[in-house]
C-alpha positions as CSV (number, residue, x, y, z in Angstrom):
1,X,-0.1,-0.2,0.0
2,X,3.0,2.2,0.6
3,X,5.3,1.2,-1.8
4,X,7.3,4.9,-2.8
5,X,6.1,6.9,0.1
6,X,9.7,7.7,1.4
7,X,10.9,7.9,-1.9
8,X,9.1,11.4,-1.7
9,X,10.6,14.4,-0.3
10,X,7.2,15.4,2.1
11,X,9.1,17.7,3.7
12,X,9.2,19.7,0.3
13,X,5.8,19.8,-0.1
14,X,3.5,21.9,1.9
15,X,-0.3,21.6,3.3
16,X,-2.7,24.4,5.0
17,X,0.1,24.3,7.7
18,X,3.4,24.2,6.1
19,X,5.6,21.2,5.8
20,X,3.5,18.3,4.5
21,X,6.5,16.3,6.6
22,X,3.6,15.0,8.9
23,X,1.6,13.2,5.9
24,X,3.6,10.1,5.4
25,X,2.4,9.3,9.5
26,X,-0.8,10.3,8.7
27,X,-1.4,8.1,5.4
28,X,-0.2,5.2,7.4
29,X,-2.5,6.4,10.4
30,X,-5.2,5.3,8.0
31,X,-4.3,1.8,7.7
32,X,-4.2,0.9,11.6
33,X,-6.1,-1.5,13.7
34,X,-7.5,1.0,16.5
35,X,-10.5,3.0,15.7
36,X,-9.2,6.2,17.4
37,X,-5.6,6.4,15.6
38,X,-7.7,6.2,12.1
39,X,-9.6,8.9,13.3
40,X,-7.0,11.4,13.9
41,X,-5.0,10.4,10.4
42,X,-8.3,11.4,9.4
43,X,-8.3,14.6,10.8
44,X,-4.9,15.6,9.3
45,X,-6.2,14.7,5.8
46,X,-9.0,16.8,5.9
47,X,-7.8,19.6,8.6
48,X,-4.5,20.1,6.5
49,X,-4.2,18.3,3.7
50,X,-7.3,19.2,2.0
51,X,-8.1,22.1,4.3
52,X,-11.6,23.3,3.7
53,X,-11.6,21.7,0.3
54,X,-8.0,23.1,-1.0
55,X,-5.6,20.9,-3.2
56,X,-2.0,21.5,-2.4
57,X,1.2,19.7,-4.1
58,X,0.7,17.0,-1.1
59,X,-2.5,16.6,-1.8
60,X,-2.2,15.2,-5.1
61,X,1.0,13.5,-4.0
62,X,-1.3,11.4,-1.6
63,X,-4.0,10.3,-4.3
64,X,-2.0,7.1,-5.4
65,X,-1.8,6.3,-1.9
66,X,-5.3,7.1,-1.6
67,X,-6.3,4.6,-4.0
68,X,-4.0,1.6,-3.2
69,X,-5.6,1.8,0.9
70,X,-9.0,1.5,-0.5
71,X,-8.2,-1.4,-3.0
72,X,-7.0,-3.6,0.3
73,X,-10.1,-5.1,1.6
74,X,-8.3,-5.5,5.6
75,X,-8.2,-2.0,5.4
76,X,-11.0,-0.9,8.0
77,X,-13.2,2.2,7.2
78,X,-12.4,2.8,3.5
79,X,-15.8,3.7,2.8
80,X,-14.4,7.4,4.1
81,X,-11.2,7.3,2.4
82,X,-13.5,6.9,-0.9
83,X,-15.8,9.9,0.2
84,X,-12.5,11.7,0.7
85,X,-10.9,10.6,-2.9
86,X,-14.2,11.8,-4.4
87,X,-13.9,15.5,-2.2
88,X,-10.1,15.9,-3.7
89,X,-11.1,15.1,-7.4
90,X,-14.0,17.3,-6.9
91,X,-14.8,20.8,-8.7
92,X,-12.1,22.7,-6.3
93,X,-11.0,25.6,-8.5
94,X,-7.6,26.4,-9.5
95,X,-4.7,24.8,-11.5
96,X,-4.3,22.3,-8.0
97,X,-8.1,21.2,-8.1
98,X,-8.4,21.1,-12.1
99,X,-4.6,18.8,-11.8
100,X,-6.7,17.0,-8.8
101,X,-9.8,15.9,-10.8
102,X,-7.7,14.9,-13.8
103,X,-5.6,12.0,-10.9
104,X,-8.8,11.1,-9.7
105,X,-10.3,10.8,-12.8
106,X,-7.5,8.8,-14.4
107,X,-8.2,6.0,-11.5
108,X,-11.9,6.1,-11.5
109,X,-11.8,2.3,-12.9
110,X,-11.4,1.2,-9.2
111,X,-14.7,2.8,-8.6
112,X,-16.3,0.3,-10.4
113,X,-14.9,-2.6,-8.6
114,X,-15.4,-1.2,-5.5
115,X,-19.5,-0.8,-6.4
116,X,-20.1,-4.4,-5.6
117,X,-17.1,-4.7,-2.4
118,X,-18.1,-6.9,0.4
119,X,-17.9,-3.9,2.6
120,X,-21.3,-1.5,2.6
121,X,-19.6,1.7,3.1
122,X,-17.6,1.1,0.2
123,X,-20.3,0.5,-2.0
124,X,-22.2,3.7,-0.6
125,X,-19.4,6.1,-1.2
126,X,-18.5,4.4,-4.5
127,X,-22.1,5.0,-5.8
128,X,-21.3,8.5,-6.1
129,X,-18.0,8.2,-6.9
130,X,-19.1,6.8,-10.2
131,X,-21.1,9.0,-11.6
132,X,-18.6,12.0,-10.9
133,X,-15.4,10.5,-12.1
134,X,-16.4,6.9,-14.3
135,X,-16.3,7.7,-18.2
136,X,-19.2,6.4,-20.6
137,X,-22.5,7.3,-19.2
138,X,-24.7,4.6,-21.0
139,X,-21.6,2.0,-18.6
140,X,-22.2,4.3,-15.4
141,X,-25.9,3.6,-15.3
142,X,-26.2,0.2,-16.6
143,X,-23.9,-0.3,-13.1
144,X,-26.1,1.3,-10.9
145,X,-29.3,-0.3,-12.2
146,X,-27.1,-3.7,-11.6
147,X,-26.2,-2.9,-7.9
148,X,-29.6,-1.9,-7.5
149,X,-30.9,-5.4,-8.6
150,X,-28.8,-6.7,-6.2
151,X,-28.4,-5.0,-3.1
152,X,-29.8,-5.4,0.2
153,X,-28.4,-2.7,2.2
154,X,-31.1,0.3,3.0
155,X,-28.1,2.4,3.5
156,X,-26.2,1.5,-0.1
157,X,-29.7,1.6,-1.7
158,X,-30.1,5.3,-0.2
159,X,-26.6,6.0,-1.8
160,X,-27.4,4.5,-5.4
161,X,-30.6,6.5,-5.0
162,X,-28.6,10.0,-4.9
163,X,-26.4,8.9,-7.6
164,X,-29.3,8.3,-9.9
165,X,-30.3,11.7,-9.3
166,X,-26.8,12.9,-9.4
167,X,-26.7,11.2,-12.8
168,X,-29.7,13.1,-14.1
169,X,-28.4,16.5,-12.9
170,X,-25.3,15.6,-15.1
171,X,-26.3,13.7,-18.3
172,X,-28.9,15.5,-19.6
173,X,-29.3,13.4,-22.9
174,X,-29.3,10.0,-21.2
175,X,-31.7,11.1,-18.2
176,X,-35.0,9.2,-19.4
177,X,-34.0,6.1,-17.6
178,X,-32.6,6.7,-14.9
179,X,-35.5,9.2,-14.0
180,X,-37.0,5.7,-14.7
181,X,-35.8,4.5,-12.2
182,X,-36.2,7.2,-9.5
183,X,-39.7,7.3,-10.4
184,X,-40.2,3.6,-9.9
185,X,-38.7,3.2,-6.2
186,X,-40.6,6.4,-5.3
187,X,-43.5,4.0,-5.3
188,X,-44.9,1.0,-3.4
189,X,-43.5,-1.9,-2.3
190,X,-40.1,-0.2,-1.5
191,X,-39.9,1.1,1.9
192,X,-40.5,4.7,3.6
193,X,-36.4,5.7,3.3
194,X,-36.0,4.8,-0.1
195,X,-39.2,6.7,-1.8
196,X,-38.7,9.6,0.3
197,X,-34.7,9.7,-1.0
198,X,-36.4,9.3,-4.9
199,X,-39.0,12.2,-4.2
200,X,-35.8,14.0,-3.4
201,X,-33.6,13.5,-6.1
202,X,-37.2,14.0,-8.3
203,X,-37.3,17.1,-6.9
204,X,-33.5,18.7,-7.4
205,X,-33.6,16.9,-11.1
206,X,-37.3,16.2,-12.3
207,X,-39.8,18.5,-10.0
208,X,-42.4,17.6,-12.7
209,X,-42.4,14.0,-12.4
210,X,-43.7,15.2,-8.5
211,X,-46.8,13.7,-7.3
212,X,-49.5,15.9,-6.8
213,X,-50.0,14.7,-3.3
214,X,-46.3,15.7,-2.7
215,X,-46.5,16.4,0.8
216,X,-48.9,13.9,2.2
217,X,-47.0,11.6,0.9
218,X,-43.6,12.6,2.1
219,X,-44.8,13.7,5.7
220,X,-46.5,9.5,5.7
221,X,-43.6,8.3,4.4
222,X,-41.8,10.2,7.3
223,X,-44.1,8.3,9.8
224,X,-43.4,4.7,8.8
225,X,-39.9,5.3,8.9
226,X,-39.6,7.0,11.9
227,X,-41.5,4.0,13.4
228,X,-39.3,1.8,11.5
229,X,-36.5,3.5,12.8
230,X,-37.1,3.1,16.3
231,X,-34.8,0.9,18.6
232,X,-32.1,0.9,15.8
233,X,-28.5,1.1,18.1
234,X,-26.4,4.0,16.9
235,X,-22.7,2.4,15.0
236,X,-20.4,2.5,17.7
237,X,-18.1,5.3,17.2
238,X,-14.4,6.4,18.7
239,X,-14.4,9.3,21.2
240,X,-12.0,11.6,20.0
241,X,-10.8,15.1,20.1
242,X,-10.9,15.6,16.6
243,X,-12.3,17.9,13.6
244,X,-14.2,15.0,12.5
245,X,-15.0,13.8,16.1
246,X,-16.5,17.4,16.7
247,X,-18.7,17.4,13.5
248,X,-20.1,13.5,14.1
249,X,-21.0,14.8,17.5
250,X,-23.1,18.0,15.8
251,X,-25.0,16.1,13.8
252,X,-28.6,15.4,14.2
253,X,-29.3,12.0,15.7
254,X,-30.9,10.4,12.7
255,X,-28.5,11.9,10.3
256,X,-30.2,10.0,7.7
257,X,-33.5,11.6,8.1
258,X,-32.2,14.4,8.1
259,X,-30.4,14.0,4.7
260,X,-33.8,13.0,3.4
261,X,-36.0,15.9,4.3
262,X,-33.4,18.1,3.9
263,X,-33.2,17.0,0.4
264,X,-36.7,17.3,-0.5
265,X,-36.5,20.4,0.6
266,X,-33.6,22.0,-1.7
267,X,-35.2,20.7,-4.5
268,X,-38.3,22.1,-4.0
269,X,-36.6,25.4,-3.1
270,X,-39.0,28.4,-4.0
271,X,-42.3,26.4,-3.6
272,X,-42.4,28.1,-0.7
273,X,-46.2,27.1,0.0
274,X,-44.9,23.1,-0.1
275,X,-42.1,23.5,2.1
276,X,-44.3,25.0,4.7
277,X,-47.1,22.8,4.7
278,X,-44.2,20.2,4.3
279,X,-42.0,21.5,7.6
280,X,-45.8,21.9,9.8
281,X,-46.6,17.8,8.5
282,X,-42.8,17.3,10.3
283,X,-43.4,19.7,13.0
284,X,-46.4,17.4,14.3
285,X,-44.5,15.0,14.3
286,X,-44.9,12.4,17.5
287,X,-41.2,11.6,17.1
288,X,-39.5,14.2,18.9
289,X,-36.1,13.3,16.3
290,X,-38.3,14.4,13.2
291,X,-39.5,17.8,15.1
292,X,-36.0,18.3,15.9
293,X,-34.6,18.1,12.3
294,X,-37.9,20.3,11.1
295,X,-36.9,23.0,13.6
296,X,-33.4,23.0,12.0
297,X,-34.7,23.2,8.6
298,X,-37.2,25.6,9.5
299,X,-34.4,27.9,10.3
300,X,-33.0,27.4,6.5
301,X,-37.0,28.6,5.4
302,X,-37.2,31.4,7.2
303,X,-33.4,32.8,6.5
304,X,-33.7,32.6,3.0
305,X,-37.7,33.4,2.2
306,X,-40.1,35.9,3.2
307,X,-43.5,35.4,3.7
308,X,-46.3,34.8,6.6
309,X,-44.2,32.4,8.5
310,X,-46.5,33.2,11.6
311,X,-48.3,29.6,11.8
312,X,-44.2,28.1,11.7
313,X,-42.7,29.9,14.2
314,X,-45.4,29.1,16.4
315,X,-45.4,25.1,15.8
316,X,-41.7,26.0,16.9
317,X,-42.6,27.6,19.9
318,X,-44.6,24.6,20.7
319,X,-41.6,22.6,21.0
320,X,-40.1,24.3,24.3
321,X,-42.5,22.2,26.2
322,X,-40.6,19.3,25.3
323,X,-38.9,16.9,27.8
324,X,-36.1,16.6,24.8
325,X,-33.0,18.9,25.9
326,X,-31.6,18.5,22.0
327,X,-35.2,19.8,20.6
328,X,-35.9,22.4,22.8
329,X,-32.1,23.9,22.5
330,X,-32.6,23.7,18.6
331,X,-36.4,25.8,18.6
332,X,-34.6,28.4,21.0
333,X,-31.6,28.7,18.7
334,X,-33.9,29.1,16.1
335,X,-36.2,31.6,17.5
336,X,-33.2,33.8,19.2
337,X,-32.5,34.5,15.3
338,X,-36.0,35.9,14.2
339,X,-36.3,38.9,16.3
340,X,-39.6,40.2,15.6
341,X,-40.6,37.0,13.8
342,X,-40.3,35.5,16.5
343,X,-43.7,37.2,18.1
344,X,-46.1,33.7,17.6
345,X,-44.1,32.1,19.6
346,X,-43.7,34.3,22.6
347,X,-46.1,33.1,25.0
348,X,-44.0,29.6,24.9
349,X,-40.9,31.5,25.1
350,X,-42.2,33.8,28.1
351,X,-43.6,30.1,29.4
352,X,-40.4,28.7,29.2
353,X,-38.6,31.5,31.6
354,X,-40.7,31.1,34.1
355,X,-40.6,26.9,34.3
356,X,-37.0,27.1,33.8
357,X,-35.9,30.3,35.7
358,X,-32.2,28.7,35.1
359,X,-32.6,29.6,31.3
360,X,-32.1,33.3,31.7
361,X,-28.7,34.0,31.8
362,X,-26.0,31.3,29.9
363,X,-22.8,30.7,32.1
364,X,-19.2,30.2,30.1
365,X,-16.6,29.0,32.0
366,X,-13.9,31.6,32.9
367,X,-16.1,34.6,31.0
368,X,-19.0,36.6,32.0
369,X,-22.2,35.3,31.4
370,X,-24.7,36.0,28.5
371,X,-28.5,36.5,28.1
372,X,-30.1,32.9,27.9
373,X,-31.5,32.1,24.4
374,X,-35.2,32.3,25.6
375,X,-35.0,35.7,27.3
376,X,-32.5,37.0,24.2
377,X,-35.3,35.8,21.3
378,X,-38.4,37.0,23.7
379,X,-36.8,40.5,24.5
380,X,-35.6,40.8,20.8
381,X,-39.5,40.0,20.0
382,X,-40.2,43.2,21.0
383,X,-42.8,41.7,24.1
384,X,-42.6,44.1,27.0
385,X,-43.0,40.5,29.2
386,X,-39.4,40.4,28.7
387,X,-38.9,43.7,30.8
388,X,-39.7,42.5,34.3
389,X,-37.6,39.3,33.3
390,X,-34.8,41.5,32.3
391,X,-35.1,43.4,35.2
392,X,-34.4,40.6,38.0
393,X,-31.6,39.9,36.0
394,X,-29.8,43.3,36.5
395,X,-30.5,43.0,39.9
396,X,-28.3,39.9,40.7
397,X,-24.7,40.3,41.0
398,X,-23.9,38.8,37.2
399,X,-24.8,41.3,34.6
400,X,-24.7,39.9,30.6
401,X,-22.7,41.7,28.5
402,X,-25.0,41.6,25.6
403,X,-27.9,43.0,27.8
404,X,-27.7,46.2,26.1
405,X,-28.0,45.2,22.4
406,X,-30.9,43.0,23.5
407,X,-32.9,45.7,25.4
408,X,-32.9,47.8,22.1
409,X,-35.2,46.0,20.9
410,X,-37.6,46.4,23.4
411,X,-38.0,50.5,22.7
412,X,-39.5,52.5,25.1
413,X,-41.0,49.5,26.9
414,X,-37.6,48.7,28.7
415,X,-37.0,52.7,30.3
416,X,-38.0,51.0,33.5
417,X,-34.6,49.2,32.8
418,X,-32.5,53.0,32.6
419,X,-31.2,52.6,36.7
420,X,-29.7,49.0,36.0
421,X,-28.6,50.2,33.1
422,X,-26.8,53.4,34.2
423,X,-25.6,51.0,37.0
424,X,-23.8,48.6,35.0
425,X,-21.6,51.3,33.3
426,X,-20.6,52.8,36.4
427,X,-19.0,49.9,37.4
428,X,-16.5,50.0,33.4
429,X,-13.8,51.0,33.8
430,X,-11.8,53.0,31.4
431,X,-8.5,51.1,31.3
432,X,-9.6,47.6,31.5
433,X,-9.6,45.3,28.5
434,X,-12.8,44.8,28.6
435,X,-14.3,48.0,29.0
436,X,-15.3,48.0,24.8
437,X,-17.3,44.7,25.3
438,X,-18.7,45.8,28.7
439,X,-19.9,49.5,27.6
440,X,-20.9,49.2,23.8
441,X,-24.0,47.4,24.6
442,X,-24.8,49.3,27.8
443,X,-24.0,53.0,25.7
444,X,-25.9,51.8,22.7
445,X,-29.1,50.9,24.9
446,X,-29.2,54.2,27.1
447,X,-28.8,55.9,23.3
448,X,-32.0,54.3,22.2
449,X,-33.7,55.0,25.7
450,X,-32.4,58.6,25.3
451,X,-31.6,58.1,28.9
452,X,-29.8,61.7,30.1
453,X,-29.8,60.7,33.4
454,X,-26.5,58.4,32.2
455,X,-24.9,61.9,30.7
456,X,-22.0,61.8,33.7
457,X,-20.9,58.2,33.4
458,X,-20.9,58.5,29.6
459,X,-18.8,61.4,29.5
460,X,-16.5,59.5,32.3
461,X,-16.0,57.2,29.8
462,X,-15.2,59.5,26.8
463,X,-13.0,61.8,29.0
464,X,-11.0,58.1,30.3
465,X,-10.9,56.3,26.5
466,X,-10.2,59.0,24.5
467,X,-6.2,58.6,24.5
468,X,-6.2,54.5,24.4
469,X,-4.9,52.4,21.9
470,X,-6.6,49.7,20.4
471,X,-10.4,48.4,21.5
472,X,-9.9,50.9,24.6
473,X,-10.4,53.6,22.6
474,X,-13.0,51.8,20.8
475,X,-15.3,53.0,23.9
476,X,-14.9,56.7,22.4
477,X,-16.7,55.5,19.3
478,X,-19.9,54.1,21.2
479,X,-20.0,56.8,24.2
480,X,-20.2,59.5,20.9
481,X,-23.2,57.7,19.4
482,X,-25.1,57.7,22.8
483,X,-24.2,61.2,23.0
484,X,-25.5,61.6,19.4
485,X,-28.6,59.7,20.6
486,X,-29.1,62.4,23.7
487,X,-29.3,65.3,20.9
488,X,-29.6,69.1,22.3
489,X,-30.9,67.6,25.7
490,X,-27.0,66.3,26.3
491,X,-25.6,69.9,25.4
492,X,-23.4,70.5,28.5
493,X,-21.0,67.1,27.0
494,X,-20.4,69.8,23.5
495,X,-16.8,70.6,25.3
496,X,-15.5,67.6,25.7
497,X,-16.8,66.4,22.1
498,X,-15.4,69.5,20.9
499,X,-12.0,68.5,22.1
500,X,-12.0,65.5,19.8
501,X,-12.3,67.3,16.4
502,X,-8.8,66.8,16.3
503,X,-8.0,63.3,16.7
504,X,-8.8,60.1,15.1
505,X,-12.5,60.3,16.7
506,X,-13.0,63.4,14.1
507,X,-15.8,62.4,12.1
508,X,-17.9,61.0,15.2
509,X,-17.3,63.4,17.4
510,X,-18.7,65.7,14.2
511,X,-21.5,63.8,14.2
512,X,-22.1,63.9,18.3
513,X,-21.3,67.7,18.6
514,X,-24.0,68.3,15.6
515,X,-26.7,66.7,17.4
516,X,-25.6,68.7,20.5
517,X,-25.6,72.0,19.3
518,X,-26.9,72.2,15.7
519,X,-23.8,74.6,14.5
520,X,-22.3,73.9,11.3
521,X,-19.3,76.2,11.4
522,X,-18.0,74.1,14.3
523,X,-18.1,70.9,12.5
524,X,-18.5,71.5,8.4
525,X,-14.4,72.5,8.5
526,X,-13.2,69.1,9.8
527,X,-15.7,67.0,7.7
528,X,-14.6,68.7,4.7
529,X,-10.7,67.6,5.8
530,X,-12.2,63.9,6.8
531,X,-14.2,63.9,3.2
532,X,-10.6,64.7,1.5
533,X,-9.0,62.2,3.4
534,X,-8.4,58.3,2.5
535,X,-9.7,55.4,3.9
536,X,-13.2,54.2,5.9
537,X,-13.1,57.8,7.3
538,X,-14.7,59.5,4.0
539,X,-17.5,57.3,4.0
540,X,-18.4,58.3,7.7
541,X,-17.8,61.8,6.8
542,X,-20.4,61.8,3.9
543,X,-23.0,60.6,6.4
544,X,-22.5,62.8,9.0
545,X,-22.3,65.6,6.2
546,X,-25.9,64.3,5.2
547,X,-27.3,65.1,8.3
548,X,-26.2,68.4,8.2
549,X,-28.3,69.0,5.1
550,X,-28.4,72.3,2.8
551,X,-25.7,73.6,5.6
552,X,-23.3,71.5,4.2
553,X,-23.1,72.9,1.1
554,X,-19.5,73.7,0.6
555,X,-18.9,69.7,0.9
556,X,-20.7,69.3,-2.6
557,X,-17.7,69.2,-5.0
558,X,-15.9,66.5,-2.9
559,X,-19.7,64.3,-2.0
560,X,-19.9,64.2,-6.4
561,X,-16.1,63.2,-7.1
562,X,-16.7,60.5,-4.0
563,X,-20.1,59.1,-6.1
564,X,-16.5,58.0,-8.0
565,X,-15.0,55.6,-5.7
566,X,-14.1,52.5,-6.7
567,X,-15.8,51.9,-3.2
568,X,-19.3,50.6,-3.6
569,X,-20.7,52.0,-0.2
570,X,-18.4,55.2,-0.2
571,X,-20.3,55.6,-4.0
572,X,-23.9,54.9,-1.8
573,X,-23.5,57.3,0.8
574,X,-21.8,60.1,-1.0
575,X,-24.9,59.9,-3.2
576,X,-26.9,60.0,-0.5
577,X,-25.8,62.9,1.1
578,X,-25.6,64.9,-2.5
579,X,-29.3,64.8,-2.3
580,X,-29.8,65.6,1.8
581,X,-27.3,68.7,0.9
582,X,-28.2,69.9,-2.7
583,X,-31.6,68.1,-3.1
584,X,-30.8,67.6,-7.1
585,X,-31.7,63.9,-8.2
586,X,-30.0,64.1,-11.1
587,X,-26.5,62.9,-10.1
588,X,-27.8,60.6,-7.4
589,X,-29.8,58.3,-8.7
590,X,-27.7,56.2,-11.7
591,X,-25.0,56.1,-8.5
592,X,-28.2,54.5,-6.4
593,X,-29.6,52.2,-9.2
594,X,-26.1,51.0,-9.9
595,X,-24.9,50.6,-6.0
596,X,-28.6,48.8,-5.6
597,X,-27.7,46.6,-8.3
598,X,-24.3,45.6,-7.3
599,X,-24.5,45.4,-3.5
600,X,-27.7,43.7,-2.3
601,X,-26.9,45.0,1.3
602,X,-27.0,48.4,0.1
603,X,-30.8,48.1,-0.4
604,X,-31.6,49.3,3.1
605,X,-30.0,52.3,3.1
606,X,-31.0,53.4,-0.5
607,X,-34.8,52.7,-0.2
608,X,-34.6,55.0,3.3
609,X,-33.0,57.6,1.0
610,X,-35.6,56.5,-1.9
611,X,-38.2,57.4,0.6
612,X,-37.1,60.7,1.9
613,X,-36.9,61.5,-1.3
614,X,-40.6,61.4,-1.9
615,X,-41.7,62.7,-5.8
616,X,-38.2,63.0,-6.5
617,X,-37.3,59.3,-6.2
618,X,-39.8,58.5,-8.6
619,X,-37.6,57.2,-10.9
620,X,-35.9,54.2,-8.4
621,X,-39.6,53.3,-7.2
622,X,-39.5,50.4,-9.3
623,X,-36.6,48.7,-7.4
624,X,-38.8,49.4,-4.4
625,X,-41.7,47.9,-6.4
626,X,-39.7,44.7,-7.3
627,X,-38.2,44.3,-4.1
628,X,-41.4,44.3,-2.1
629,X,-42.6,41.5,-4.6
630,X,-39.7,39.6,-4.4
631,X,-40.1,36.3,-2.6
632,X,-36.8,35.8,-1.6
633,X,-35.0,38.0,0.9
634,X,-32.4,40.1,-0.5
635,X,-29.4,39.0,1.9
636,X,-30.2,35.7,1.3
637,X,-27.2,33.0,0.4
638,X,-26.7,29.6,0.7
639,X,-24.5,28.2,2.8
640,X,-24.3,31.0,5.3
641,X,-26.0,33.7,6.9
642,X,-25.6,36.8,9.2
643,X,-27.4,36.8,12.6
644,X,-29.1,40.0,11.4
645,X,-29.9,39.3,7.8
646,X,-33.4,38.5,8.6
647,X,-34.3,41.8,11.1
648,X,-32.4,43.7,8.2
649,X,-34.6,42.3,5.5
650,X,-37.5,43.4,7.4
651,X,-36.8,46.8,7.9
652,X,-36.0,46.8,4.0
653,X,-39.6,45.4,2.8
654,X,-41.3,47.7,5.5
655,X,-39.7,50.7,3.9
656,X,-40.4,49.3,0.6
657,X,-43.9,48.9,1.3
658,X,-44.3,52.5,2.8
659,X,-42.8,53.9,-0.5
660,X,-45.1,51.6,-2.7
661,X,-48.5,52.2,-0.8
662,X,-47.9,56.4,-0.9
663,X,-47.0,56.0,-4.6
664,X,-50.6,53.9,-5.1
665,X,-52.1,56.0,-2.5
């Protein structure tokens, strides 16, 4: 298996973390009789040699040895090695990725033999590799058909169904026979798991072949599968502190069922009504494992698609009463990121907090506590029932550092918490390492509440950190934003703010001073200087100048130049400032239209500017009309999300609705 391995100068090759001198040890470890050693070796392969899908020269050097390993039946866990080869040979991009794909493809005949291997795990992994790398589509389809006729292991049959679906999507000219096989396996007498898998692949590759009663059929199959699954023991795996081990522990307890339903949801894609109905069936399952899988899938639907999700959210809230900790924790996690959309689950969140007071805080070893998920979700939804609970938390010895960021979502209902917030701010030492982490949320909350009684403490922090380095100095920006929110009621802070006009805090200081005094002559020279500078402060200056309105007319030439910046955010801020200062829509409209199309994250700011333009913004109303009608969230992206994406999208839709409604009226 390892002939020639010592003849390679591994030290001269590279992987994600430098020299590949440790790779021969990992390759040998893959053949070890010790399960823990094999897992550590596989961890090294995925963590360094094939780090995040990347291909290095050491990755290419490993391919022949991996093929040799999977060819020896005495090597354990060869299915995982076939999966590693499949990943290495995938479309990883770049010249190295193309080379890896070519090398794996050149050895693809090995996958033909492995499709009939005595090890079921190897047969399952080889099915997809056949479709990806073996030539002659007709031959590949014949092999898949042959294997399906003789295979008796359910796990392998599911892999063969997935391979057929992949074949359909890759070989359009020969998809008819493969679709016939999928359709046949989506009906009795085949088992519920196999039928669900077939429906998922049809949804991905040929949605027109799906049955009209898809949702009730899928829900019924899920129930049948759950009844069959109960009592099936989990496979014994080593408990190792490796990436592979940690990922395994994070997987759903019924990973196969989760995968089957995720595939079906992915295939249904924008059929939101069908997906919503399917989730309702999943969330009503008598099996808590099925419901837990459904909760996680709910997050994907709500993050990507707009619509009335109130019933779905209420069903997620219903899971909070479960005695199953994993299900309850999943529901809390999803609701926490929904903000105002979590309102239909507010009663369930409130009941959970009453029944389990210990969930109000989450304690971290060696760190300050944070708000517990149920309380955070209730407060973020804007429900005033969170206020007395937060008051009790504030009265305790441990004040969570993220409290302020949550309170802002309660608006004026949180006013009774202001005294406790002031006490929290009083405990922040300007020179402490955690000053910014502790002060930032408190300042944000007090600013949102307009609590001018906290002004002495805000000024104490402002003066104590004005000259501070790095993160310590970052407190200044948060303090200045709080002062700007207080406005003229905090006018006595003006001298301290004016002292910062000649520092690196100048843009924020100028914005705060304008809010405090409204004196353009004091701040305009500073902002004009910042506008002519370099870096991110130009955008800050443009945003601050916009607040001055017509009083900032001397800035118009510099703002026009900034609309030609190669940074889309600078162009957008400059255009909005041009309108608010000069009132001329002609140079503004084309800049905003281009930014809207180029960077979706600019749309919230642009929509607000268009709303403020009134009839002058009419040439851009078509953008807002289209956005309001679009079913997909403007920041939705597959494979990732930001925790505030839903919040920002809902705000954008509201603004678009306001403009369109006013236009129609």
